[in-house]
A tleap script that builds the chain and sets N, CA, C and O, in Angstrom:
source leaprc.protein.ff14SB
mol = sequence {
  NMET LYS TRP ASN ASN VAL PRO LYS LEU ASP
  GLU GLY LEU ASN THR LEU LEU LEU LYS ARG
  LYS GLU LEU SER THR ILE VAL LYS ASN CYS
  GLU SER THR ILE LYS GLU ILE ASN ASN LYS
  VAL LEU TYR TYR MET ARG ASP SER GLU ARG
  ALA SER THR GLU ASP PHE ASN ILE SER ILE
  VAL LYS PHE THR LYS LYS VAL PHE ASP THR
  LYS LYS PHE GLU THR GLU GLN GLY ASP LEU
  PHE ASN GLN TYR GLN LYS ASP SER GLU VAL
  SER TYR PRO LYS ILE THR GLU ARG LYS LYS
  ASN CASP
}
set mol.1.N position { 61.219 -144.256 -76.961 }
set mol.1.CA position { 61.713 -142.898 -77.028 }
set mol.1.C position { 62.844 -142.735 -76.023 }
set mol.1.O position { 62.710 -143.120 -74.862 }
set mol.2.N position { 63.933 -142.175 -76.463 }
set mol.2.CA position { 65.051 -141.927 -75.556 }
set mol.2.C position { 64.812 -140.621 -74.811 }
set mol.2.O position { 64.317 -139.645 -75.375 }
set mol.3.N position { 65.170 -140.625 -73.546 }
set mol.3.CA position { 64.900 -139.472 -72.693 }
set mol.3.C position { 66.099 -138.543 -72.544 }
set mol.3.O position { 66.004 -137.535 -71.845 }
set mol.4.N position { 67.226 -138.858 -73.186 }
set mol.4.CA position { 68.400 -138.014 -72.983 }
set mol.4.C position { 68.408 -136.779 -73.880 }
set mol.4.O position { 69.238 -135.895 -73.668 }
set mol.5.N position { 67.525 -136.677 -74.871 }
set mol.5.CA position { 67.492 -135.510 -75.743 }
set mol.5.C position { 66.246 -134.654 -75.561 }
set mol.5.O position { 65.964 -133.795 -76.397 }
set mol.6.N position { 65.504 -134.870 -74.496 }
set mol.6.CA position { 64.301 -134.070 -74.270 }
set mol.6.C position { 64.640 -132.883 -73.380 }
set mol.6.O position { 65.527 -132.983 -72.532 }
set mol.7.N position { 63.950 -131.766 -73.558 }
set mol.7.CA position { 64.270 -130.586 -72.746 }
set mol.7.C position { 63.878 -130.781 -71.284 }
set mol.7.O position { 62.873 -131.425 -70.981 }
set mol.8.N position { 64.667 -130.231 -70.401 }
set mol.8.CA position { 64.354 -130.240 -68.965 }
set mol.8.C position { 63.456 -129.042 -68.688 }
set mol.8.O position { 63.712 -127.938 -69.169 }
set mol.9.N position { 62.411 -129.265 -67.918 }
set mol.9.CA position { 61.494 -128.184 -67.594 }
set mol.9.C position { 61.884 -127.535 -66.278 }
set mol.9.O position { 62.741 -128.038 -65.551 }
set mol.10.N position { 61.262 -126.441 -65.990 }
set mol.10.CA position { 61.520 -125.636 -64.804 }
set mol.10.C position { 61.481 -126.482 -63.530 }
set mol.10.O position { 60.660 -127.392 -63.410 }
set mol.11.N position { 62.358 -126.183 -62.594 }
set mol.11.CA position { 62.415 -126.919 -61.326 }
set mol.11.C position { 61.123 -126.750 -60.528 }
set mol.11.O position { 60.752 -127.621 -59.742 }
set mol.12.N position { 60.441 -125.622 -60.737 }
set mol.12.CA position { 59.155 -125.410 -60.072 }
set mol.12.C position { 58.141 -126.468 -60.469 }
set mol.12.O position { 57.306 -126.871 -59.659 }
set mol.13.N position { 58.212 -126.918 -61.714 }
set mol.13.CA position { 57.317 -127.976 -62.173 }
set mol.13.C position { 57.644 -129.282 -61.458 }
set mol.13.O position { 56.745 -130.052 -61.121 }
set mol.14.N position { 58.922 -129.530 -61.230 }
set mol.14.CA position { 59.318 -130.736 -60.496 }
set mol.14.C position { 58.731 -130.719 -59.085 }
set mol.14.O position { 58.272 -131.747 -58.587 }
set mol.15.N position { 58.748 -129.547 -58.444 }
set mol.15.CA position { 58.170 -129.411 -57.108 }
set mol.15.C position { 56.677 -129.712 -57.144 }
set mol.15.O position { 56.156 -130.400 -56.266 }
set mol.16.N position { 55.986 -129.197 -58.165 }
set mol.16.CA position { 54.558 -129.489 -58.315 }
set mol.16.C position { 54.310 -130.980 -58.508 }
set mol.16.O position { 53.366 -131.532 -57.943 }
set mol.17.N position { 55.149 -131.628 -59.299 }
set mol.17.CA position { 54.978 -133.056 -59.559 }
set mol.17.C position { 55.240 -133.888 -58.308 }
set mol.17.O position { 54.585 -134.908 -58.093 }
set mol.18.N position { 56.187 -133.463 -57.487 }
set mol.18.CA position { 56.417 -134.154 -56.216 }
set mol.18.C position { 55.196 -134.017 -55.306 }
set mol.18.O position { 54.808 -134.972 -54.633 }
set mol.19.N position { 54.589 -132.822 -55.288 }
set mol.19.CA position { 53.380 -132.595 -54.499 }
set mol.19.C position { 52.238 -133.460 -55.037 }
set mol.19.O position { 51.463 -134.022 -54.262 }
set mol.20.N position { 52.136 -133.566 -56.373 }
set mol.20.CA position { 51.118 -134.400 -57.011 }
set mol.20.C position { 51.284 -135.855 -56.584 }
set mol.20.O position { 50.306 -136.535 -56.277 }
set mol.21.N position { 52.524 -136.323 -56.566 }
set mol.21.CA position { 52.808 -137.704 -56.169 }
set mol.21.C position { 52.370 -137.935 -54.721 }
set mol.21.O position { 51.745 -138.947 -54.405 }
set mol.22.N position { 52.703 -136.991 -53.855 }
set mol.22.CA position { 52.338 -137.098 -52.443 }
set mol.22.C position { 50.817 -137.132 -52.280 }
set mol.22.O position { 50.286 -137.969 -51.550 }
set mol.23.N position { 50.123 -136.225 -52.960 }
set mol.23.CA position { 48.663 -136.174 -52.868 }
set mol.23.C position { 48.017 -137.427 -53.444 }
set mol.23.O position { 47.024 -137.919 -52.909 }
set mol.24.N position { 48.572 -137.937 -54.524 }
set mol.24.CA position { 48.051 -139.157 -55.135 }
set mol.24.C position { 48.122 -140.328 -54.156 }
set mol.24.O position { 47.187 -141.124 -54.061 }
set mol.25.N position { 49.224 -140.427 -53.438 }
set mol.25.CA position { 49.383 -141.479 -52.432 }
set mol.25.C position { 48.364 -141.304 -51.310 }
set mol.25.O position { 47.758 -142.277 -50.861 }
set mol.26.N position { 48.175 -140.071 -50.859 }
set mol.26.CA position { 47.204 -139.796 -49.796 }
set mol.26.C position { 45.797 -140.173 -50.251 }
set mol.26.O position { 45.047 -140.802 -49.504 }
set mol.27.N position { 45.441 -139.788 -51.477 }
set mol.27.CA position { 44.105 -140.090 -52.008 }
set mol.27.C position { 43.884 -141.598 -52.079 }
set mol.27.O position { 42.826 -142.087 -51.682 }
set mol.28.N position { 44.871 -142.339 -52.582 }
set mol.28.CA position { 44.738 -143.799 -52.673 }
set mol.28.C position { 44.525 -144.408 -51.293 }
set mol.28.O position { 43.684 -145.290 -51.117 }
set mol.29.N position { 45.291 -143.934 -50.318 }
set mol.29.CA position { 45.142 -144.447 -48.953 }
set mol.29.C position { 43.770 -144.103 -48.384 }
set mol.29.O position { 43.142 -144.934 -47.728 }
set mol.30.N position { 43.303 -142.876 -48.635 }
set mol.30.CA position { 41.986 -142.463 -48.144 }
set mol.30.C position { 40.883 -143.290 -48.790 }
set mol.30.O position { 39.967 -143.744 -48.104 }
set mol.31.N position { 40.962 -143.490 -50.103 }
set mol.31.CA position { 39.946 -144.284 -50.799 }
set mol.31.C position { 39.903 -145.711 -50.263 }
set mol.31.O position { 38.827 -146.287 -50.099 }
set mol.32.N position { 41.059 -146.268 -49.995 }
set mol.32.CA position { 41.128 -147.624 -49.455 }
set mol.32.C position { 40.505 -147.674 -48.061 }
set mol.32.O position { 39.759 -148.602 -47.744 }
set mol.33.N position { 40.807 -146.687 -47.240 }
set mol.33.CA position { 40.264 -146.634 -45.882 }
set mol.33.C position { 38.750 -146.455 -45.913 }
set mol.33.O position { 38.035 -147.102 -45.148 }
set mol.34.N position { 38.258 -145.587 -46.785 }
set mol.34.CA position { 36.814 -145.372 -46.910 }
set mol.34.C position { 36.123 -146.662 -47.331 }
set mol.34.O position { 35.058 -146.994 -46.811 }
set mol.35.N position { 36.715 -147.382 -48.259 }
set mol.35.CA position { 36.132 -148.649 -48.709 }
set mol.35.C position { 36.066 -149.656 -47.556 }
set mol.35.O position { 35.065 -150.353 -47.393 }
set mol.36.N position { 37.126 -149.728 -46.766 }
set mol.36.CA position { 37.140 -150.629 -45.605 }
set mol.36.C position { 36.040 -150.256 -44.612 }
set mol.36.O position { 35.339 -151.125 -44.094 }
set mol.37.N position { 35.897 -148.961 -44.355 }
set mol.37.CA position { 34.870 -148.499 -43.417 }
set mol.37.C position { 33.481 -148.840 -43.954 }
set mol.37.O position { 32.629 -149.332 -43.213 }
set mol.38.N position { 33.254 -148.580 -45.235 }
set mol.38.CA position { 31.953 -148.907 -45.836 }
set mol.38.C position { 31.644 -150.395 -45.718 }
set mol.38.O position { 30.508 -150.772 -45.432 }
set mol.39.N position { 32.639 -151.233 -45.936 }
set mol.39.CA position { 32.439 -152.682 -45.802 }
set mol.39.C position { 32.097 -153.067 -44.366 }
set mol.39.O position { 31.260 -153.941 -44.141 }
set mol.40.N position { 32.744 -152.418 -43.389 }
set mol.40.CA position { 32.431 -152.693 -41.984 }
set mol.40.C position { 31.010 -152.258 -41.650 }
set mol.40.O position { 30.290 -152.965 -40.945 }
set mol.41.N position { 30.606 -151.090 -42.159 }
set mol.41.CA position { 29.243 -150.610 -41.923 }
set mol.41.C position { 28.241 -151.601 -42.512 }
set mol.41.O position { 27.255 -151.949 -41.860 }
set mol.42.N position { 28.487 -152.054 -43.735 }
set mol.42.CA position { 27.599 -153.045 -44.355 }
set mol.42.C position { 27.543 -154.326 -43.529 }
set mol.42.O position { 26.479 -154.929 -43.390 }
set mol.43.N position { 28.677 -154.739 -42.985 }
set mol.43.CA position { 28.708 -155.945 -42.162 }
set mol.43.C position { 27.863 -155.753 -40.898 }
set mol.43.O position { 27.044 -156.608 -40.559 }
set mol.44.N position { 28.066 -154.625 -40.202 }
set mol.44.CA position { 27.313 -154.375 -38.972 }
set mol.44.C position { 25.816 -154.258 -39.241 }
set mol.44.O position { 24.999 -154.586 -38.380 }
set mol.45.N position { 25.460 -153.794 -40.429 }
set mol.45.CA position { 24.055 -153.562 -40.744 }
set mol.45.C position { 23.453 -154.681 -41.589 }
set mol.45.O position { 22.423 -154.477 -42.232 }
set mol.46.N position { 24.065 -155.835 -41.599 }
set mol.46.CA position { 23.608 -156.923 -42.468 }
set mol.46.C position { 22.164 -157.341 -42.191 }
set mol.46.O position { 21.509 -157.903 -43.068 }
set mol.47.N position { 21.662 -157.073 -40.983 }
set mol.47.CA position { 20.301 -157.487 -40.635 }
set mol.47.C position { 19.297 -156.335 -40.634 }
set mol.47.O position { 18.121 -156.545 -40.336 }
set mol.48.N position { 19.740 -155.133 -40.959 }
set mol.48.CA position { 18.802 -154.003 -40.958 }
set mol.48.C position { 19.146 -153.023 -42.081 }
set mol.48.O position { 20.272 -152.972 -42.576 }
set mol.49.N position { 18.139 -152.258 -42.455 }
set mol.49.CA position { 18.342 -151.289 -43.526 }
set mol.49.C position { 18.609 -149.890 -42.995 }
set mol.49.O position { 19.091 -149.025 -43.727 }
set mol.50.N position { 18.293 -149.664 -41.711 }
set mol.50.CA position { 18.507 -148.353 -41.099 }
set mol.50.C position { 19.101 -148.521 -39.711 }
set mol.50.O position { 18.819 -149.480 -38.993 }
set mol.51.N position { 19.934 -147.549 -39.365 }
set mol.51.CA position { 20.522 -147.535 -38.025 }
set mol.51.C position { 20.991 -146.117 -37.742 }
set mol.51.O position { 20.996 -145.262 -38.627 }
set mol.52.N position { 21.383 -145.879 -36.502 }
set mol.52.CA position { 21.915 -144.561 -36.169 }
set mol.52.C position { 22.974 -144.696 -35.088 }
set mol.52.O position { 23.013 -145.675 -34.343 }
set mol.53.N position { 23.814 -143.705 -35.025 }
set mol.53.CA position { 24.803 -143.574 -33.962 }
set mol.53.C position { 24.562 -142.209 -33.330 }
set mol.53.O position { 23.609 -141.516 -33.688 }
set mol.54.N position { 25.407 -141.829 -32.411 }
set mol.54.CA position { 25.270 -140.524 -31.781 }
set mol.54.C position { 25.349 -139.397 -32.819 }
set mol.54.O position { 24.670 -138.378 -32.689 }
set mol.55.N position { 26.178 -139.588 -33.843 }
set mol.55.CA position { 26.415 -138.513 -34.807 }
set mol.55.C position { 25.862 -138.761 -36.207 }
set mol.55.O position { 25.817 -137.837 -37.020 }
set mol.56.N position { 25.442 -139.985 -36.503 }
set mol.56.CA position { 25.087 -140.309 -37.886 }
set mol.56.C position { 23.808 -141.124 -37.988 }
set mol.56.O position { 23.501 -141.940 -37.119 }
set mol.57.N position { 23.066 -140.887 -39.069 }
set mol.57.CA position { 21.975 -141.762 -39.491 }
set mol.57.C position { 22.499 -142.536 -40.691 }
set mol.57.O position { 23.142 -141.966 -41.573 }
set mol.58.N position { 22.226 -143.829 -40.722 }
set mol.58.CA position { 22.749 -144.675 -41.793 }
set mol.58.C position { 21.586 -145.434 -42.410 }
set mol.58.O position { 20.769 -146.021 -41.700 }
set mol.59.N position { 21.515 -145.421 -43.722 }
set mol.59.CA position { 20.544 -146.266 -44.413 }
set mol.59.C position { 21.264 -146.960 -45.559 }
set mol.59.O position { 22.131 -146.384 -46.216 }
set mol.60.N position { 20.887 -148.194 -45.777 }
set mol.60.CA position { 21.485 -148.971 -46.860 }
set mol.60.C position { 20.680 -148.696 -48.124 }
set mol.60.O position { 19.464 -148.885 -48.155 }
set mol.61.N position { 21.360 -148.256 -49.143 }
set mol.61.CA position { 20.718 -147.952 -50.416 }
set mol.61.C position { 20.958 -149.129 -51.356 }
set mol.61.O position { 22.098 -149.495 -51.642 }
set mol.62.N position { 19.861 -149.711 -51.829 }
set mol.62.CA position { 19.961 -150.820 -52.778 }
set mol.62.C position { 19.314 -150.376 -54.081 }
set mol.62.O position { 18.266 -149.731 -54.071 }
set mol.63.N position { 19.927 -150.713 -55.181 }
set mol.63.CA position { 19.352 -150.385 -56.474 }
set mol.63.C position { 19.894 -151.333 -57.523 }
set mol.63.O position { 20.929 -151.972 -57.335 }
set mol.64.N position { 19.182 -151.411 -58.616 }
set mol.64.CA position { 19.624 -152.207 -59.753 }
set mol.64.C position { 20.160 -151.241 -60.789 }
set mol.64.O position { 19.508 -150.261 -61.147 }
set mol.65.N position { 21.322 -151.527 -61.248 }
set mol.65.CA position { 21.990 -150.645 -62.201 }
set mol.65.C position { 21.968 -151.308 -63.573 }
set mol.65.O position { 22.327 -152.477 -63.712 }
set mol.66.N position { 21.549 -150.564 -64.571 }
set mol.66.CA position { 21.574 -151.085 -65.935 }
set mol.66.C position { 22.908 -150.708 -66.566 }
set mol.66.O position { 23.347 -149.560 -66.490 }
set mol.67.N position { 23.534 -151.679 -67.180 }
set mol.67.CA position { 24.799 -151.432 -67.869 }
set mol.67.C position { 24.695 -151.968 -69.289 }
set mol.67.O position { 23.941 -152.903 -69.557 }
set mol.68.N position { 25.443 -151.382 -70.175 }
set mol.68.CA position { 25.451 -151.817 -71.562 }
set mol.68.C position { 26.665 -152.705 -71.782 }
set mol.68.O position { 27.795 -152.296 -71.512 }
set mol.69.N position { 26.438 -153.909 -72.266 }
set mol.69.CA position { 27.510 -154.875 -72.499 }
set mol.69.C position { 28.152 -154.593 -73.859 }
set mol.69.O position { 27.774 -155.183 -74.871 }
set mol.70.N position { 29.109 -153.699 -73.866 }
set mol.70.CA position { 29.761 -153.258 -75.099 }
set mol.70.C position { 30.456 -154.405 -75.812 }
set mol.70.O position { 30.350 -154.536 -77.032 }
set mol.71.N position { 31.160 -155.231 -75.066 }
set mol.71.CA position { 31.901 -156.332 -75.691 }
set mol.71.C position { 30.959 -157.318 -76.375 }
set mol.71.O position { 31.223 -157.768 -77.490 }
set mol.72.N position { 29.871 -157.648 -75.708 }
set mol.72.CA position { 28.912 -158.582 -76.296 }
set mol.72.C position { 28.275 -157.974 -77.547 }
set mol.72.O position { 28.116 -158.647 -78.566 }
set mol.73.N position { 27.912 -156.688 -77.454 }
set mol.73.CA position { 27.310 -156.016 -78.603 }
set mol.73.C position { 28.282 -155.977 -79.782 }
set mol.73.O position { 27.891 -156.224 -80.923 }
set mol.74.N position { 29.535 -155.670 -79.504 }
set mol.74.CA position { 30.545 -155.627 -80.570 }
set mol.74.C position { 30.717 -157.007 -81.201 }
set mol.74.O position { 30.843 -157.122 -82.420 }
set mol.75.N position { 30.722 -158.048 -80.380 }
set mol.75.CA position { 30.890 -159.412 -80.885 }
set mol.75.C position { 29.695 -159.845 -81.737 }
set mol.75.O position { 29.859 -160.419 -82.813 }
set mol.76.N position { 28.495 -159.560 -81.236 }
set mol.76.CA position { 27.293 -160.035 -81.919 }
set mol.76.C position { 26.802 -159.104 -83.026 }
set mol.76.O position { 26.175 -159.557 -83.984 }
set mol.77.N position { 27.081 -157.818 -82.901 }
set mol.77.CA position { 26.583 -156.824 -83.861 }
set mol.77.C position { 27.720 -155.911 -84.312 }
set mol.77.O position { 27.598 -154.687 -84.255 }
set mol.78.N position { 28.822 -156.503 -84.757 }
set mol.78.CA position { 30.030 -155.755 -85.089 }
set mol.78.C position { 29.823 -154.620 -86.067 }
set mol.78.O position { 30.355 -153.529 -85.862 }
set mol.79.N position { 29.047 -154.852 -87.150 }
set mol.79.CA position { 28.826 -153.798 -88.146 }
set mol.79.C position { 28.072 -152.617 -87.547 }
set mol.79.O position { 28.432 -151.461 -87.766 }
set mol.80.N position { 27.042 -152.917 -86.803 }
set mol.80.CA position { 26.258 -151.862 -86.169 }
set mol.80.C position { 27.098 -151.120 -85.127 }
set mol.80.O position { 27.032 -149.896 -85.018 }
set mol.81.N position { 27.874 -151.866 -84.380 }
set mol.81.CA position { 28.764 -151.266 -83.382 }
set mol.81.C position { 29.700 -150.260 -84.050 }
set mol.81.O position { 29.871 -149.148 -83.551 }
set mol.82.N position { 30.303 -150.643 -85.170 }
set mol.82.CA position { 31.253 -149.767 -85.865 }
set mol.82.C position { 30.589 -148.513 -86.409 }
set mol.82.O position { 31.230 -147.466 -86.495 }
set mol.83.N position { 29.304 -148.600 -86.782 }
set mol.83.CA position { 28.595 -147.428 -87.303 }
set mol.83.C position { 28.447 -146.342 -86.238 }
set mol.83.O position { 28.423 -145.154 -86.561 }
set mol.84.N position { 28.349 -146.739 -84.994 }
set mol.84.CA position { 28.100 -145.781 -83.923 }
set mol.84.C position { 29.345 -145.439 -83.110 }
set mol.84.O position { 29.281 -144.674 -82.147 }
set mol.85.N position { 30.439 -145.996 -83.497 }
set mol.85.CA position { 31.683 -145.696 -82.808 }
set mol.85.C position { 32.243 -144.397 -83.368 }
set mol.85.O position { 32.177 -144.164 -84.575 }
set mol.86.N position { 32.793 -143.548 -82.504 }
set mol.86.CA position { 33.417 -142.329 -82.994 }
set mol.86.C position { 34.751 -142.129 -82.288 }
set mol.86.O position { 34.950 -142.565 -81.154 }
set mol.87.N position { 35.639 -141.472 -82.978 }
set mol.87.CA position { 36.959 -141.190 -82.424 }
set mol.87.C position { 36.945 -139.815 -81.771 }
set mol.87.O position { 36.361 -138.874 -82.307 }
set mol.88.N position { 37.581 -139.701 -80.627 }
set mol.88.CA position { 37.780 -138.411 -79.986 }
set mol.88.C position { 39.227 -138.320 -79.562 }
set mol.88.O position { 39.795 -139.263 -79.012 }
set mol.89.N position { 39.802 -137.184 -79.826 }
set mol.89.CA position { 41.194 -136.985 -79.442 }
set mol.89.C position { 41.241 -136.549 -77.984 }
set mol.89.O position { 40.520 -135.644 -77.565 }
set mol.90.N position { 42.092 -137.200 -77.237 }
set mol.90.CA position { 42.235 -136.927 -75.813 }
set mol.90.C position { 43.712 -136.741 -75.526 }
set mol.90.O position { 44.558 -137.418 -76.109 }
set mol.91.N position { 44.016 -135.823 -74.630 }
set mol.91.CA position { 45.418 -135.700 -74.224 }
set mol.91.C position { 45.483 -135.534 -72.710 }
set mol.91.O position { 44.604 -134.933 -72.093 }
set mol.92.N position { 46.518 -136.068 -72.146 }
set mol.92.CA position { 46.746 -135.964 -70.713 }
set mol.92.C position { 48.234 -136.150 -70.470 }
set mol.92.O position { 48.922 -136.772 -71.280 }
set mol.93.N position { 48.735 -135.621 -69.371 }
set mol.93.CA position { 50.154 -135.829 -69.092 }
set mol.93.C position { 50.381 -137.213 -68.492 }
set mol.93.O position { 49.783 -137.556 -67.472 }
set mol.94.N position { 51.219 -137.985 -69.105 }
set mol.94.CA position { 51.621 -139.272 -68.536 }
set mol.94.C position { 52.883 -138.991 -67.729 }
set mol.94.O position { 53.917 -138.622 -68.284 }
set mol.95.N position { 52.788 -139.165 -66.439 }
set mol.95.CA position { 53.885 -138.793 -65.550 }
set mol.95.C position { 54.445 -140.050 -64.915 }
set mol.95.O position { 53.728 -140.786 -64.238 }
set mol.96.N position { 55.714 -140.292 -65.134 }
set mol.96.CA position { 56.388 -141.428 -64.510 }
set mol.96.C position { 57.593 -140.907 -63.749 }
set mol.96.O position { 58.280 -139.987 -64.195 }
set mol.97.N position { 57.831 -141.497 -62.619 }
set mol.97.CA position { 58.961 -141.066 -61.807 }
set mol.97.C position { 60.251 -141.605 -62.407 }
set mol.97.O position { 60.337 -142.774 -62.783 }
set mol.98.N position { 61.246 -140.739 -62.490 }
set mol.98.CA position { 62.533 -141.141 -63.046 }
set mol.98.C position { 63.321 -141.913 -62.009 }
set mol.98.O position { 63.226 -141.651 -60.810 }
set mol.99.N position { 64.095 -142.862 -62.483 }
set mol.99.CA position { 65.026 -143.554 -61.599 }
set mol.99.C position { 66.113 -142.562 -61.232 }
set mol.99.O position { 66.454 -141.694 -62.035 }
set mol.100.N position { 66.647 -142.674 -60.065 }
set mol.100.CA position { 67.642 -141.712 -59.581 }
set mol.100.C position { 68.908 -141.700 -60.430 }
set mol.100.O position { 69.667 -140.732 -60.365 }
set mol.101.N position { 69.166 -142.745 -61.228 }
set mol.101.CA position { 70.366 -142.801 -62.073 }
set mol.101.C position { 70.199 -142.023 -63.368 }
set mol.101.O position { 71.190 -141.747 -64.044 }
set mol.102.N position { 68.947 -141.653 -63.742 }
set mol.102.CA position { 68.691 -140.961 -65.015 }
set mol.102.C position { 69.273 -139.565 -65.018 }
set mol.102.O position { 69.148 -138.846 -66.010 }
savepdb mol mol.pdb
quit
């Protein structure tokens, strides 16, 4: 699709999208930092299931999670898989940053 014939939207929307980009970067950085901290906590607690600090109580939660192997089911039971598959229409804004030359 060529982008030179599409309508330009309000500049206020551009400001919102810039804010969205900034927040998205912050969220990614926060999620990465939280994951690092969780890994460090797991490392420090490798020999115990409970611990505490001055401000926090920490317990390691272990559980077994059941998951459905969709790919295997589709491969082995393709007809049955297709009977239970349904289509749903979904829409979302796909936002890509324009190159400064555009």
